[in-house]
N, C-alpha and C positions, 0 to 999 in steps of 0.2 A: 856039660857046659864048655869043656875044653874043645870039643868038636865044633860047637857053635862059634866059639871065639875064632878058631882057625879058619872056618868057612868065611866068616865076616871079614877077617883080615885079608884073605885071598881075594874076595869079591871087591873090596875097596881098592886093593892094589891093582887088580885087573882094570879098574876104572881110571887108572893113571894117577891115583892119589897116594900120598905118603902116609902110612899109618904109624902112629905112635901108641905104644901101650903104656898106660898109667897103672902100674901094679901096686898092690897093697895086700896086707895080710888080714884075713877075716876068719876068726875062730880057728887059727892054725893052718889055714889054707891060703895059698897065694892066688889071688884073683886079679883080673885086669879089666879096666875100661879101655876101649879102643877109640882113639881120637884122630881125626883127619881134618885138614884145613884147606880152604880155598882162599888165598889172600885177596883182600880188597884192593881197590885202586885209590880213589880220592879220599876215602874215609876208612882206611885200613885198620885204624886203631879202634873202631867201633865193631863189635863182634855180635853176630847172630848165631846162637847155638841151636841146633836141631838134634834132638836126642831120642833114643828109644832103648828100653831095657831088653837084654837078650837072655836073661835067666827066666826060669819058669817056676810056678808053684809045684810043690812035691806031688808026684803022681799025675801031673797034667801034661799032655802032649803040647799044649800051648800054641795051637795053630792060630788062634785069635789073640790070646794074651800070652806073649806079645809078638809072635812071628808076623802078624799083620803089620804092626808098627815098625818092626825091623825091616820088612820088605819095602815099606814106604820110605824108610830112611835110606836104604840102598839105592832105590830108584832116584830119589832126590839128589843124593851124592853123585850119582852117575851124570845126572843132568847138569849140575852146577860145576862139576869138574871141567866141563867144556864151556861154561858160561859164568865167568867171574863177575862179581858185582862190585859196587862202590865200597860196600862194607865187607869185612871178612866174614866168611861163613865157616862154621865149625860143625862137623857131623860127628856125633859121639854115640857109640854103643855102650850103654851102661850095664854093669854087672850088679847083682845083689839088690834088685828092687823089691823082690818078693820076701815074705817072711822066711826066716826069722830076722832078716836084716832091714826090713821095711822101717823107715823113719828112725834108724839107729845110726851110730857112728860108722858102721860098716856098709851102709847103703852106698853103692857106687857113685850115684849122682851127687850125694852129699860130699863125698871125698873130692869129687871133681869140682863142684861149686866152691868149696872152701879153698881149693888150690887156685881157682880163678881169682877169688877175692884177695888171697894172700899175694898173688902176682900183680895185683892192681889192674886186672883186665877189665875193660869197659864193655861188659855184656849188656847190650842195649835191648835184646829180646831173647827169649828162650821158648822153643816149641817142644813140648813133650808128646811124642807119638805113642798113644796108648790104646790098645784093644780097639781096632778101627774097622773091622771087616764084617760085622754082623748087622743085618737090617731086617726089619719085620714090618710088613704092611698092615697087619691086623690092628684094629682099634683096641686099645688096652694093653698093647705089647710093651709100652714104655712106662716105666715107673720112676718116681722121684722121692726124695725125702720130703716130708710134709713141711710147708704147704705148697711146694713149687709145682705140683701137678695141676694147680689151679691156673697157672700162667703159661705152661708149656705144653706142646702137643702130646696126645695120648698114643700116637702111632710112632713106632720106633724105626722110622725110615730116614732119619737125618744124621748128619755128623755134627758134633757139638764142640764148641770152643769155650773152655771153662777156665776161669782165673779168679784170683782174690781181688779185693777192692783196689789194691795197689797196682794191679795189672789191668784195670778196667779199660784203659784206652787201647791196649793191645788186643784185648778180647773184642772190643768194638770194631777196630780196624780190620782184624783178621776175618771176622764174620762178614763185614761189608765187602771186602775184596773178594772173598769166596763167592758170595751171592751175586756180585756183579759180573764175575767171569765164568761161573760154573753152573750148569743146569743140574743142580742137585740141592736138596733141602739142607739147610744149615741153621743152627740155633747158637746163640751166644749167651753166656751168663757170667757176670762178675758177682761173686757171692762171698760172704764171710768164709775164711779158711776153715772155720770150725764146723761148717755144714758137712755132714757125712758125704764122702765121695769127692769133694772139691779139691782136696789135696792128696788124692790117692795115686800119685805117680811121681815122676822125677822132677816135675816143675816145683814141687814142694821144697826140694833141696835148694833151689835157687831163691825161693822166697826166704828161706832161713838165713841166707847171707845178704839179703837186701837187693837181689836182682828181680826183675819182673819175669813171670813165667806163665805160659798158657798151655793147658792140656788139650790135645785134639783127640777125640774119642767117640766111640759109638755108645758110650756111657757104661760099658762093662756090666757090673752086676745089676744095674737098674734096667737092663734090657736082655742081657745075654744069659740064657738059662744054663749054659755049660761052663760058666765062669769057675775056674779053678777045679774043674772036674776032669776025669779021664775021657769024657766025651767032647772035650775041646779039640776036635780033629779037623783036618782041612776041608772036609765036606760041609762044615758049618760056615765057612767063609764065603761071602759073596764077592768073587773076584772081579766081576764086571763093575759092580758099584764101587768097589775099592779103587779100581783103576780111574774112575771118574773123580774120586776124592783126590787121588794123586795129582790129577791135572789142576785142581783148585789149589792144592798145596804149593805147586810150582809158582802159581801167580802170587800167593801170599809171600813166598820167600823172595820173589823178584821185587815185590813192594818193600819188604823189609830191607833187602839188600841195597835198594836205591836210597834208603834213608827217608822215605816218605812218611812212614808210620810215626805216629805220636808216641813218645816214650814215657 
């Protein structure tokens, strides 16, 4: 994880961004979230957080979970380092999303979200980039918790925007902007946070302190047969489709950065 942290810090610095490490202790080990910011202009006190976790499950190479999300984070940070928005944009690489830290006090995104709340930060939107690079065109390749398979596609060829009821307006807006600007399938769902999978990433931490949060994902274990396995290798990632998703994500962040989206 130290090597991953150092690589990310160097990549963000090379993009012309100033990187701040938020360090804390977890089970006797010093770990760090990496935070960089593109200040806004007219509405700089309003903050859009874009985050991805850079740790991995034990024994997992993590090409999709979550190197795919981290790759998207880096590309978006590079883009908006040169394209400031009305709102402030923060790009955060989170540590400790995976077990045994998942949804505990040592989860990096929870540490960060609590610090934002303590500082009085006006986080108007949070996008969690989670396991984004696997697509399958076969019918039946997409699974869901019951009964949602009755309402959503059975083919795993889409990117999903998922949030809780409190984040429903941002789920709706992100899905709309993506569909209007990007020739790629997208689905949106605002569901109870108790539904399995709905809170399974760093957006959950922001819900915990009262901020909205939306996960952007290929739906991970509901589609990806290599989830948390040693077979989660780079050959499983569809880089061409992931690149198209990045294009749509740029448009969503531009929309959020202008302050158009409903909060």
